[in-house]
N, C-alpha and C positions, 0 to 999 in steps of 0.2 A: 524388333531389329527396324523397320519403319519408323515410329518415334523415336525411339535414337538418332535416329541419321539426322528427322526434322530437326531436335536440338543443337545436334551438331551443326546445319547448316539451314538456319531458317531463310524463308524466302524475305528477301529485299524486294519491295519493292519501289520499282520503277515507273517515271514518268511518260505518257506514252504521248508521240505527238501526235495531233489531232486531225489529222492527216491519216492517219493510221487505224485510228478508231471509225471514221468517214469511211474507207474500204471495208471496212470488217463490215460493217453497215449493210454497208452495199451488195458483199458476198450474201450475206447473212438474207439478202432479200433478194437476191437472183436463185438462189437455191443452188449454190453452189458446195456448200458446206454440209455435204451425204453421212458425213460422220456421227453419230446420234451423241456416242459418248460424248463426243466437244461440246453440245449442244448445252448453252444454258440457258435459264429466266431470264429475258432483257429486264425485267422488273423489278427481279430482285439484285442482278447486278448492276441498274441505273443508281441506287442510292449507295452502294458498297465498292462502285470507281472510283476510282482515282480522277475519273472527269467531271464524278457531280451534275451538277447543273448542263454544263459542257453539253456532258453527253444527252443529255433529254432534250437538247434544242436539235440535237443532229437528226433523234430519231424524228422528232415534229416538221422537222426540214425534207425530213428524206420519202413524205408522203408521195412523193410524184407528181406536185401540184406547179412545182417550179423547176426548169432545170437550173443544174449547180453549173457555173460560168467555168469549170475546171474541167468539166467532163466535155470533149470532141462530139459536136452536134451531129458527125456522119462520119464516115470513111476516106473520108476524100483525100488521101494524103500530099498530092499534087503539090506544086508551086504557085501559089497565088499571086495577087497582084497587091497585097497586103501579110507582112510575116511579123510575128513576133522574136524579139531577140534577147534573152538573159545572158547573161556572163558570171563565172562564182569565178574569185580571185584565190592565191595562196598566198604567204609573208615568205617573200626573197630577203637577202642581205642581213640585217638584222630583223627579221618579224613586219619592222615596218616599214617596209617598199610592200608593194600590190605587185603579180602577177596570173595572167591569164591561168586556168587549172581548169575551167570546164566552157565550153560556149553552148546553146539550147537555141533550136529556131522553131516554128512552128508556125503553120499556116492560116488564115485567117478563118480558118473551122477549127482551131485550134490539136489538129493533129501534128505530131514531131514530124519535123523532115528533115533533123540537122541533130544530131547531138556527137560531140565528142570531148572527150580531154583532151587536157596541151601538156604538154610538156615544158615548160619553161626553159625555157634558157639559163637560169642563172641558180642553184641549190635553192631547193626549198628549204625554209627551216619551221615553218607553220602552215596546217593546211587547215587553219580553221575549221576544222570539223562540224563543229556545233553551227556554223554558220554557210559554210561552202560544202557540205555534205559530202566533200572530197576526201579522201582517206591516200595511204599512203599506195595500195596495192592498184586504186584506180590510177594511177600517176606511171604504172610500170608496162603497160602497153599501150599509152600515151600516143597520138600520132606528134610530129612535132610540126610548131611554131607558123613558121611559112605555108606548110602544108592546109592547115586547119587556117590562116590567114587568109590566101586563095581560095580556098572554099568556100568562105561566108561570102568573103567580094563577093564573087559569081553569082550568089545565091541572093545576097540584098540588090546586087544593081538593079537600077529602075522601078523597086519596088515600093511600098510604103513601109516604113519600118518603124514597128512600137515596141516601146520597151519604159522604163525606171530607169532615169537617170543614166538616158542613151550616152551622154559624152563621157563616162565613163566606162562604158562597155567598146565603144568606137576607139576610146586613148589604148586602152589595155590590146585590141585587136590591129593598135597602129594604121587605123582605117578612117576616111571622111566619107559622108554620105548628106548626100541635097539637102539642105535647111528645109525645103520647102516639103522633103519627103519624109522626115522626121514627125513621131507623134508621141511626145513622151510625157508619160503620167504623173513627170515632177513636176511639172509644167504647166499641167492642164488645171485650170483656174477653179471650176466644180471642184477636184478632190486639194486644194488647198484653202478650202473655207474650213 
């Protein structure tokens, strides 16, 4: 019976996000995966893995010698003098216009201080899930735009704001920020080379 089911419903190979593979490695290295029936030999898995050499690199880099830039360096979730912001957009109108769908802020330690889905004023026609990660269910309980706008304005006021193409995020939020307090990675010369 089991072999008949396998023939009817063969497993399809899905391409994993590299962040997911990195998280799995971190969980394994922390010994959080207690279940012995789900553990596999990482050597045999590497060559058959859809990530191939990328997974080998992740294992080599996760030896603890160098901290990951994606890992917060402490447990301080306070509002610091420097905050980083990223906004995700969804498509409105005929899909060719963007509206704010999510805004996230982290402090200078990389710890999340604000993360909210935003209910756009217009009907969403394209969630851009592959890029934004936003799904229809995320916006069902989302906060309204003015509430999020006010909170973000309070959080970034008088602070150095870091982000990529910040002008787009600020425009989506209908906010301004002092140019002297902006640190935009899209304009940082060493990154442009």
